[in-house]
N, CA, C and O atoms as a Tinker XYZ file with bonds, in Angstrom:
   396  protein
     1  N      0.837000   -1.181000    0.000000    73     2
     2  CA     0.000000    0.000000    0.000000    64     1     3
     3  C      0.881000    1.244000    0.000000    63     2     4     5
     4  O      1.993000    1.227000    0.528000    81     3
     5  N      0.384000    2.306000   -0.587000    73     3     6
     6  CA     1.128000    3.560000   -0.673000    64     5     7
     7  C      1.363000    4.147000    0.714000    63     6     8     9
     8  O      0.633000    3.850000    1.659000    81     7
     9  N      2.393000    4.985000    0.823000    73     7    10
    10  CA     2.688000    5.628000    2.098000    64     9    11
    11  C      1.650000    6.672000    2.472000    63    10    12    13
    12  O      1.478000    6.980000    3.651000    81    11
    13  N      0.955000    7.222000    1.478000    73    11    14
    14  CA    -0.080000    8.220000    1.774000    64    13    15
    15  C     -1.157000    8.117000    0.715000    63    14    16    17
    16  O     -0.954000    7.547000   -0.357000    81    15
    17  N     -2.311000    8.684000    1.045000    73    15    18
    18  CA    -3.424000    8.698000    0.098000    64    17    19
    19  C     -4.046000   10.087000    0.113000    63    18    20    21
    20  O     -3.763000   10.890000    1.002000    81    19
    21  N     -4.882000   10.366000   -0.856000    73    19    22
    22  CA    -5.523000   11.672000   -0.920000    64    21    23
    23  C     -6.677000   11.806000    0.063000    63    22    24    25
    24  O     -7.080000   12.924000    0.386000    81    23
    25  N     -7.205000   10.715000    0.534000    73    23    26
    26  CA    -8.327000   10.761000    1.477000    64    25    27
    27  C     -7.884000   10.253000    2.844000    63    26    28    29
    28  O     -6.990000    9.414000    2.952000    81    27
    29  N     -8.517000   10.769000    3.869000    73    27    30
    30  CA    -8.220000   10.333000    5.234000    64    29    31
    31  C     -8.926000    9.020000    5.528000    63    30    32    33
    32  O     -9.802000    8.589000    4.779000    81    31
    33  N     -8.538000    8.402000    6.610000    73    31    34
    34  CA    -9.233000    7.195000    7.052000    64    33    35
    35  C    -10.688000    7.500000    7.397000    63    34    36    37
    36  O    -11.559000    6.649000    7.216000    81    35
    37  N    -10.956000    8.707000    7.894000    73    35    38
    38  CA   -12.344000    9.102000    8.182000    64    37    39
    39  C    -13.177000    9.078000    6.898000    63    38    40    41
    40  O    -14.308000    8.594000    6.902000    81    39
    41  N    -12.629000    9.590000    5.819000    73    39    42
    42  CA   -13.340000    9.574000    4.534000    64    41    43
    43  C    -13.543000    8.147000    4.048000    63    42    44    45
    44  O    -14.602000    7.810000    3.518000    81    43
    45  N    -12.535000    7.318000    4.229000    73    43    46
    46  CA   -12.664000    5.923000    3.814000    64    45    47
    47  C    -13.758000    5.210000    4.615000    63    46    48    49
    48  O    -14.528000    4.426000    4.059000    81    47
    49  N    -13.824000    5.481000    5.907000    73    47    50
    50  CA   -14.877000    4.880000    6.741000    64    49    51
    51  C    -16.242000    5.363000    6.268000    63    50    52    53
    52  O    -17.175000    4.566000    6.165000    81    51
    53  N    -16.374000    6.649000    5.979000    73    51    54
    54  CA   -17.649000    7.170000    5.471000    64    53    55
    55  C    -18.039000    6.494000    4.165000    63    54    56    57
    56  O    -19.212000    6.186000    3.958000    81    55
    57  N    -17.082000    6.259000    3.288000    73    55    58
    58  CA   -17.371000    5.563000    2.035000    64    57    59
    59  C    -17.889000    4.150000    2.285000    63    58    60    61
    60  O    -18.814000    3.696000    1.613000    81    59
    61  N    -17.297000    3.464000    3.242000    73    59    62
    62  CA   -17.758000    2.114000    3.584000    64    61    63
    63  C    -19.183000    2.139000    4.116000    63    62    64    65
    64  O    -20.010000    1.315000    3.726000    81    63
    65  N    -19.468000    3.078000    4.999000    73    63    66
    66  CA   -20.808000    3.180000    5.589000    64    65    67
    67  C    -21.832000    3.577000    4.527000    63    66    68    69
    68  O    -22.961000    3.087000    4.538000    81    67
    69  N    -21.443000    4.457000    3.617000    73    67    70
    70  CA   -22.359000    4.852000    2.543000    64    69    71
    71  C    -22.694000    3.658000    1.661000    63    70    72    73
    72  O    -23.828000    3.514000    1.204000    81    71
    73  N    -21.715000    2.815000    1.425000    73    71    74
    74  CA   -21.903000    1.635000    0.585000    64    73    75
    75  C    -22.777000    0.597000    1.276000    63    74    76    77
    76  O    -23.635000   -0.024000    0.648000    81    75
    77  N    -22.552000    0.414000    2.574000    73    75    78
    78  CA   -23.291000   -0.598000    3.332000    64    77    79
    79  C    -23.475000   -0.141000    4.770000    63    78    80    81
    80  O    -22.574000   -0.323000    5.588000    81    79
    81  N    -24.632000    0.454000    5.102000    73    79    82
    82  CA   -24.874000    0.974000    6.456000    64    81    83
    83  C    -24.843000   -0.093000    7.545000    63    82    84    85
    84  O    -24.772000    0.241000    8.728000    81    83
    85  N    -24.896000   -1.358000    7.172000    73    83    86
    86  CA   -24.840000   -2.433000    8.148000    64    85    87
    87  C    -23.504000   -3.144000    8.180000    63    86    88    89
    88  O    -23.379000   -4.210000    8.782000    81    87
    89  N    -22.509000   -2.567000    7.541000    73    87    90
    90  CA   -21.189000   -3.198000    7.463000    64    89    91
    91  C    -20.595000   -3.349000    8.860000    63    90    92    93
    92  O    -20.648000   -2.428000    9.675000    81    91
    93  N    -20.024000   -4.537000    9.125000    73    91    94
    94  CA   -19.402000   -4.779000   10.421000    64    93    95
    95  C    -18.120000   -3.964000   10.559000    63    94    96    97
    96  O    -17.410000   -3.723000    9.583000    81    95
    97  N    -17.844000   -3.549000   11.784000    73    95    98
    98  CA   -16.649000   -2.763000   12.059000    64    97    99
    99  C    -15.397000   -3.510000   11.605000    63    98   100   101
   100  O    -14.465000   -2.896000   11.086000    81    99
   101  N    -15.369000   -4.798000   11.791000    73    99   102
   102  CA   -14.227000   -5.611000   11.359000    64   101   103
   103  C    -14.011000   -5.474000    9.859000    63   102   104   105
   104  O    -12.877000   -5.361000    9.393000    81   103
   105  N    -15.112000   -5.485000    9.106000    73   103   106
   106  CA   -15.011000   -5.381000    7.649000    64   105   107
   107  C    -14.636000   -3.966000    7.207000    63   106   108   109
   108  O    -13.907000   -3.786000    6.232000    81   107
   109  N    -15.137000   -2.971000    7.930000    73   107   110
   110  CA   -14.753000   -1.580000    7.641000    64   109   111
   111  C    -13.245000   -1.424000    7.846000    63   110   112   113
   112  O    -12.545000   -0.892000    6.984000    81   111
   113  N    -12.754000   -1.891000    8.991000    73   111   114
   114  CA   -11.328000   -1.762000    9.312000    64   113   115
   115  C    -10.472000   -2.462000    8.257000    63   114   116   117
   116  O     -9.449000   -1.930000    7.826000    81   115
   117  N    -10.894000   -3.649000    7.850000    73   115   118
   118  CA   -10.137000   -4.391000    6.836000    64   117   119
   119  C    -10.123000   -3.657000    5.505000    63   118   120   121
   120  O     -9.083000   -3.571000    4.851000    81   119
   121  N    -11.277000   -3.123000    5.098000    73   119   122
   122  CA   -11.367000   -2.408000    3.823000    64   121   123
   123  C    -10.505000   -1.150000    3.827000    63   122   124   125
   124  O     -9.871000   -0.822000    2.824000    81   123
   125  N    -10.484000   -0.447000    4.957000    73   123   126
   126  CA    -9.727000    0.809000    5.064000    64   125   127
   127  C     -8.239000    0.535000    5.273000    63   126   128   129
   128  O     -7.394000    1.351000    4.906000    81   127
   129  N     -7.927000   -0.606000    5.861000    73   127   130
   130  CA    -6.525000   -0.930000    6.140000    64   129   131
   131  C     -6.066000   -0.403000    7.480000    63   130   132   133
   132  O     -4.921000    0.021000    7.637000    81   131
   133  N     -6.981000   -0.432000    8.457000    73   131   134
   134  CA    -6.686000    0.036000    9.807000    64   133   135
   135  C     -7.078000   -1.058000   10.802000    63   134   136   137
   136  O     -7.703000   -2.051000   10.430000    81   135
   137  N     -6.711000   -0.870000   12.050000    73   135   138
   138  CA    -7.105000   -1.827000   13.081000    64   137   139
   139  C     -8.567000   -1.596000   13.456000    63   138   140   141
   140  O     -9.124000   -0.527000   13.206000    81   139
   141  N     -9.177000   -2.612000   14.059000    73   139   142
   142  CA   -10.550000   -2.445000   14.538000    64   141   143
   143  C    -10.625000   -1.329000   15.571000    63   142   144   145
   144  O    -11.593000   -0.569000   15.605000    81   143
   145  N     -9.608000   -1.236000   16.407000    73   143   146
   146  CA    -9.561000   -0.183000   17.437000    64   145   147
   147  C     -9.579000    1.200000   16.785000    63   146   148   149
   148  O    -10.303000    2.087000   17.238000    81   147
   149  N     -8.797000    1.388000   15.739000    73   147   150
   150  CA    -8.784000    2.666000   15.023000    64   149   151
   151  C    -10.144000    2.905000   14.373000    63   150   152   153
   152  O    -10.638000    4.033000   14.361000    81   151
   153  N    -10.745000    1.857000   13.838000    73   151   154
   154  CA   -12.074000    1.972000   13.253000    64   153   155
   155  C    -13.107000    2.387000   14.284000    63   154   156   157
   156  O    -13.962000    3.226000   14.001000    81   155
   157  N    -13.038000    1.809000   15.479000    73   155   158
   158  CA   -13.945000    2.192000   16.566000    64   157   159
   159  C    -13.790000    3.665000   16.903000    63   158   160   161
   160  O    -14.776000    4.379000   17.087000    81   159
   161  N    -12.541000    4.113000   16.981000    73   159   162
   162  CA   -12.279000    5.518000   17.315000    64   161   163
   163  C    -12.850000    6.437000   16.243000    63   162   164   165
   164  O    -13.473000    7.448000   16.568000    81   163
   165  N    -12.650000    6.107000   14.983000    73   163   166
   166  CA   -13.154000    6.935000   13.884000    64   165   167
   167  C    -14.674000    6.963000   13.890000    63   166   168   169
   168  O    -15.274000    8.029000   13.751000    81   167
   169  N    -15.306000    5.803000   14.048000    73   167   170
   170  CA   -16.778000    5.761000   14.113000    64   169   171
   171  C    -17.261000    6.611000   15.280000    63   170   172   173
   172  O    -18.205000    7.387000   15.127000    81   171
   173  N    -16.630000    6.477000   16.445000    73   171   174
   174  CA   -17.027000    7.259000   17.628000    64   173   175
   175  C    -16.904000    8.757000   17.353000    63   174   176   177
   176  O    -17.773000    9.531000   17.754000    81   175
   177  N    -15.841000    9.171000   16.677000    73   175   178
   178  CA   -15.671000   10.595000   16.351000    64   177   179
   179  C    -16.740000   11.062000   15.371000    63   178   180   181
   180  O    -17.286000   12.154000   15.526000    81   179
   181  N    -17.044000   10.252000   14.367000    73   179   182
   182  CA   -18.071000   10.623000   13.390000    64   181   183
   183  C    -19.452000   10.708000   14.046000    63   182   184   185
   184  O    -20.258000   11.571000   13.698000    81   183
   185  N    -19.718000    9.812000   14.991000    73   183   186
   186  CA   -20.984000    9.850000   15.733000    64   185   187
   187  C    -21.014000   11.083000   16.637000    63   186   188   189
   188  O    -22.009000   11.806000   16.665000    81   187
   189  N    -19.935000   11.324000   17.371000    73   187   190
   190  CA   -19.876000   12.463000   18.297000    64   189   191
   191  C    -20.062000   13.797000   17.572000    63   190   192   193
   192  O    -20.650000   14.726000   18.124000    81   191
   193  N    -19.565000   13.893000   16.343000    73   191   194
   194  CA   -19.673000   15.142000   15.588000    64   193   195
   195  C    -20.918000   15.202000   14.716000    63   194   196   197
   196  O    -21.101000   16.164000   13.969000    81   195
   197  N    -21.784000   14.179000   14.800000    73   195   198
   198  CA   -23.068000   14.219000   14.120000    64   197   199
   199  C    -23.071000   13.778000   12.669000    63   198   200   201
   200  O    -24.087000   13.922000   11.988000    81   199
   201  N    -21.970000   13.249000   12.182000    73   199   202
   202  CA   -21.917000   12.794000   10.790000    64   201   203
   203  C    -22.570000   11.428000   10.608000    63   202   204   205
   204  O    -23.012000   11.076000    9.514000    81   203
   205  N    -22.622000   10.667000   11.694000    73   203   206
   206  CA   -23.266000    9.353000   11.694000    64   205   207
   207  C    -24.120000    9.224000   12.943000    63   206   208   209
   208  O    -23.844000    9.850000   13.966000    81   207
   209  N    -25.157000    8.408000   12.849000    73   207   210
   210  CA   -25.816000    7.896000   14.045000    64   209   211
   211  C    -25.724000    6.388000   13.957000    63   210   212   213
   212  O    -25.618000    5.806000   12.877000    81   211
   213  N    -25.768000    5.771000   15.129000    73   211   214
   214  CA   -25.597000    4.326000   15.213000    64   213   215
   215  C    -26.805000    3.770000   15.957000    63   214   216   217
   216  O    -27.254000    4.331000   16.957000    81   215
   217  N    -27.319000    2.654000   15.446000    73   215   218
   218  CA   -28.404000    1.976000   16.165000    64   217   219
   219  C    -28.152000    0.486000   16.113000    63   218   220   221
   220  O    -27.623000   -0.044000   15.136000    81   219
   221  N    -28.540000   -0.171000   17.181000    73   219   222
   222  CA   -28.404000   -1.619000   17.246000    64   221   223
   223  C    -29.496000   -2.265000   16.422000    63   222   224   225
   224  O    -30.655000   -1.852000   16.479000    81   223
   225  N    -29.133000   -3.266000   15.666000    73   223   226
   226  CA   -30.075000   -4.053000   14.876000    64   225   227
   227  C    -29.726000   -5.510000   15.153000    63   226   228   229
   228  O    -28.924000   -6.118000   14.444000    81   227
   229  N    -30.343000   -6.060000   16.201000    73   227   230
   230  CA   -29.959000   -7.389000   16.654000    64   229   231
   231  C    -28.583000   -7.331000   17.284000    63   230   232   233
   232  O    -28.351000   -6.570000   18.223000    81   231
   233  N    -27.674000   -8.136000   16.767000    73   231   234
   234  CA   -26.305000   -8.135000   17.296000    64   233   235
   235  C    -25.382000   -7.198000   16.540000    63   234   236   237
   236  O    -24.198000   -7.100000   16.863000    81   235
   237  N    -25.899000   -6.519000   15.555000    73   235   238
   238  CA   -25.064000   -5.648000   14.715000    64   237   239
   239  C    -25.465000   -4.189000   14.873000    63   238   240   241
   240  O    -26.528000   -3.873000   15.407000    81   239
   241  N    -24.608000   -3.323000   14.406000    73   239   242
   242  CA   -24.907000   -1.892000   14.333000    64   241   243
   243  C    -25.321000   -1.544000   12.919000    63   242   244   245
   244  O    -24.850000   -2.142000   11.952000    81   243
   245  N    -26.198000   -0.581000   12.813000    73   243   246
   246  CA   -26.529000    0.032000   11.520000    64   245   247
   247  C    -26.229000    1.511000   11.685000    63   246   248   249
   248  O    -26.487000    2.099000   12.736000    81   247
   249  N    -25.685000    2.097000   10.643000    73   247   250
   250  CA   -25.283000    3.492000   10.694000    64   249   251
   251  C    -26.129000    4.303000    9.736000    63   250   252   253
   252  O    -26.510000    3.831000    8.664000    81   251
   253  N    -26.415000    5.523000   10.136000    73   251   254
   254  CA   -27.081000    6.458000    9.237000    64   253   255
   255  C    -26.127000    7.623000    9.026000    63   254   256   257
   256  O    -25.615000    8.212000    9.979000    81   255
   257  N    -25.905000    7.937000    7.779000    73   255   258
   258  CA   -25.000000    9.000000    7.359000    64   257   259
   259  C    -25.819000   10.230000    7.000000    63   258   260   261
   260  O    -26.925000   10.104000    6.474000    81   259
   261  N    -25.300000   11.400000    7.273000    73   259   262
   262  CA   -25.994000   12.656000    6.983000    64   261   263
   263  C    -25.243000   13.401000    5.881000    63   262   264   265
   264  O    -24.373000   14.223000    6.169000    81   263
   265  N    -25.578000   13.115000    4.612000    73   263   266
   266  CA   -24.820000   13.642000    3.481000    64   265   267
   267  C    -24.925000   15.156000    3.309000    63   266   268   269
   268  O    -24.134000   15.742000    2.571000    81   267
   269  N    -25.876000   15.793000    3.969000    73   267   270
   270  CA   -26.034000   17.241000    3.830000    64   269   271
   271  C    -25.069000   18.032000    4.721000    63   270   272   273
   272  O    -24.990000   19.255000    4.607000    81   271
   273  N    -24.349000   17.357000    5.592000    73   271   274
   274  CA   -23.423000   18.059000    6.488000    64   273   275
   275  C    -22.160000   18.483000    5.751000    63   274   276   277
   276  O    -21.734000   17.824000    4.803000    81   275
   277  N    -21.562000   19.595000    6.196000    73   275   278
   278  CA   -20.375000   20.111000    5.501000    64   277   279
   279  C    -19.119000   19.320000    5.831000    63   278   280   281
   280  O    -19.018000   18.689000    6.883000    81   279
   281  N    -18.168000   19.368000    4.908000    73   279   282
   282  CA   -16.835000   18.853000    5.195000    64   281   283
   283  C    -16.236000   19.725000    6.292000    63   282   284   285
   284  O    -16.659000   20.868000    6.466000    81   283
   285  N    -15.269000   19.212000    7.028000    73   283   286
   286  CA   -14.786000   19.908000    8.227000    64   285   287
   287  C    -13.680000   20.938000    7.993000    63   286   288   289
   288  O    -13.598000   21.920000    8.731000    81   287
   289  N    -12.852000   20.742000    7.012000    73   287   290
   290  CA   -11.724000   21.655000    6.819000    64   289   291
   291  C    -12.227000   22.984000    6.242000    63   290   292   293
   292  O    -13.111000   22.984000    5.385000    81   291
   293  N    -11.679000   24.112000    6.698000    73   291   294
   294  CA   -12.141000   25.415000    6.200000    64   293   295
   295  C    -12.078000   25.550000    4.674000    63   294   296   297
   296  O    -12.913000   26.244000    4.093000    81   295
   297  N    -11.121000   24.911000    4.021000    73   295   298
   298  CA   -11.030000   24.995000    2.561000    64   297   299
   299  C    -12.182000   24.284000    1.857000    63   298   300   301
   300  O    -12.534000   24.630000    0.730000    81   299
   301  N    -12.768000   23.290000    2.525000    73   299   302
   302  CA   -13.841000   22.514000    1.904000    64   301   303
   303  C    -15.192000   22.695000    2.575000    63   302   304   305
   304  O    -16.161000   22.045000    2.183000    81   303
   305  N    -15.281000   23.550000    3.564000    73   303   306
   306  CA   -16.507000   23.687000    4.361000    64   305   307
   307  C    -17.739000   24.006000    3.511000    63   306   308   309
   308  O    -18.858000   23.700000    3.923000    81   307
   309  N    -17.561000   24.605000    2.349000    73   307   310
   310  CA   -18.700000   24.945000    1.494000    64   309   311
   311  C    -19.205000   23.738000    0.704000    63   310   312   313
   312  O    -20.167000   23.859000   -0.054000    81   311
   313  N    -18.570000   22.574000    0.871000    73   311   314
   314  CA   -19.016000   21.339000    0.226000    64   313   315
   315  C    -19.628000   20.408000    1.270000    63   314   316   317
   316  O    -19.286000   20.470000    2.451000    81   315
   317  N    -20.525000   19.557000    0.825000    73   315   318
   318  CA   -21.195000   18.611000    1.718000    64   317   319
   319  C    -20.588000   17.211000    1.575000    63   318   320   321
   320  O    -19.984000   16.873000    0.558000    81   319
   321  N    -20.771000   16.417000    2.624000    73   319   322
   322  CA   -20.301000   15.026000    2.623000    64   321   323
   323  C    -20.854000   14.281000    1.410000    63   322   324   325
   324  O    -20.135000   13.518000    0.763000    81   323
   325  N    -22.119000   14.501000    1.109000    73   323   326
   326  CA   -22.748000   13.825000   -0.021000    64   325   327
   327  C    -22.063000   14.122000   -1.346000    63   326   328   329
   328  O    -22.008000   13.258000   -2.221000    81   327
   329  N    -21.543000   15.330000   -1.504000    73   327   330
   330  CA   -20.825000   15.686000   -2.734000    64   329   331
   331  C    -19.547000   14.854000   -2.857000    63   330   332   333
   332  O    -19.218000   14.365000   -3.938000    81   331
   333  N    -18.837000   14.700000   -1.746000    73   331   334
   334  CA   -17.616000   13.897000   -1.754000    64   333   335
   335  C    -17.952000   12.452000   -2.107000    63   334   336   337
   336  O    -17.283000   11.839000   -2.939000    81   335
   337  N    -18.975000   11.919000   -1.480000    73   335   338
   338  CA   -19.368000   10.540000   -1.750000    64   337   339
   339  C    -19.762000   10.362000   -3.212000    63   338   340   341
   340  O    -19.382000    9.377000   -3.845000    81   339
   341  N    -20.522000   11.312000   -3.748000    73   339   342
   342  CA   -20.953000   11.225000   -5.149000    64   341   343
   343  C    -19.753000   11.327000   -6.093000    63   342   344   345
   344  O    -19.676000   10.605000   -7.087000    81   343
   345  N    -18.822000   12.223000   -5.779000    73   343   346
   346  CA   -17.643000   12.395000   -6.632000    64   345   347
   347  C    -16.800000   11.123000   -6.685000    63   346   348   349
   348  O    -16.120000   10.856000   -7.677000    81   347
   349  N    -16.853000   10.346000   -5.609000    73   347   350
   350  CA   -16.069000    9.111000   -5.545000    64   349   351
   351  C    -16.882000    7.891000   -5.978000    63   350   352   353
   352  O    -16.455000    6.750000   -5.807000    81   351
   353  N    -18.062000    8.157000   -6.542000    73   351   354
   354  CA   -18.856000    7.085000   -7.115000    64   353   355
   355  C    -19.662000    6.283000   -6.121000    63   354   356   357
   356  O    -20.148000    5.199000   -6.444000    81   355
   357  N    -19.810000    6.803000   -4.917000    73   355   358
   358  CA   -20.588000    6.085000   -3.911000    64   357   359
   359  C    -22.059000    6.433000   -4.044000    63   358   360   361
   360  O    -22.438000    7.604000   -4.074000    81   359
   361  N    -22.866000    5.411000   -4.121000    73   359   362
   362  CA   -24.300000    5.619000   -4.127000    64   361   363
   363  C    -24.769000    5.484000   -2.692000    63   362   364   365
   364  O    -24.950000    4.378000   -2.184000    81   363
   365  N    -24.965000    6.632000   -2.043000    73   363   366
   366  CA   -25.391000    6.630000   -0.645000    64   365   367
   367  C    -26.750000    5.971000   -0.535000    63   366   368   369
   368  O    -27.703000    6.371000   -1.204000    81   367
   369  N    -26.833000    4.959000    0.311000    73   367   370
   370  CA   -28.092000    4.254000    0.526000    64   369   371
   371  C    -28.854000    4.991000    1.612000    63   370   372   373
   372  O    -28.370000    5.139000    2.734000    81   371
   373  N    -30.045000    5.448000    1.273000    73   371   374
   374  CA   -30.857000    6.190000    2.224000    64   373   375
   375  C    -31.516000    5.204000    3.178000    63   374   376   377
   376  O    -32.279000    4.329000    2.768000    81   375
   377  N    -31.207000    5.364000    4.448000    73   375   378
   378  CA   -31.793000    4.536000    5.489000    64   377   379
   379  C    -33.007000    5.253000    6.056000    63   378   380   381
   380  O    -33.041000    6.484000    6.062000    81   379
   381  N    -34.005000    4.515000    6.532000    73   379   382
   382  CA   -35.122000    5.180000    7.187000    64   381   383
   383  C    -34.611000    5.892000    8.435000    63   382   384   385
   384  O    -33.635000    5.450000    9.040000    81   383
   385  N    -35.261000    6.991000    8.828000    73   383   386
   386  CA   -34.813000    7.726000   10.007000    64   385   387
   387  C    -34.756000    6.821000   11.226000    63   386   388   389
   388  O    -35.594000    5.938000   11.414000    81   387
   389  N    -33.747000    7.065000   12.045000    73   387   390
   390  CA   -33.584000    6.271000   13.259000    64   389   391
   391  C    -34.505000    6.813000   14.345000    63   390   392   393
   392  O    -34.708000    8.022000   14.450000    81   391
   393  N    -35.063000    5.910000   15.154000    73   391   394
   394  CA   -35.968000    6.364000   16.218000    64   393   395
   395  C    -35.235000    7.150000   17.282000    63   394   396
   396  O    -35.850000    7.604000   18.247000    81   395
């Protein structure tokens, strides 16, 4: 794998969740190339900042992504998460609102 990439691990996690809102953390971590612990931390940060919500569905988690929220860096703040996902070819799956 390359020493660096154009996207952060946070962006990679968002891409995984957009692709499959029920994806297991183990599978997200493997796809991104990080440890499960790092994946947990990233998911927790995305939830804490309102980019994701998490709900239990049996023994698994399901995530809801909010594509209308802005990117965090001041240079990109005028763009939304959904724009990034669309530009990278991700078809965000719309989940029903969480209770």
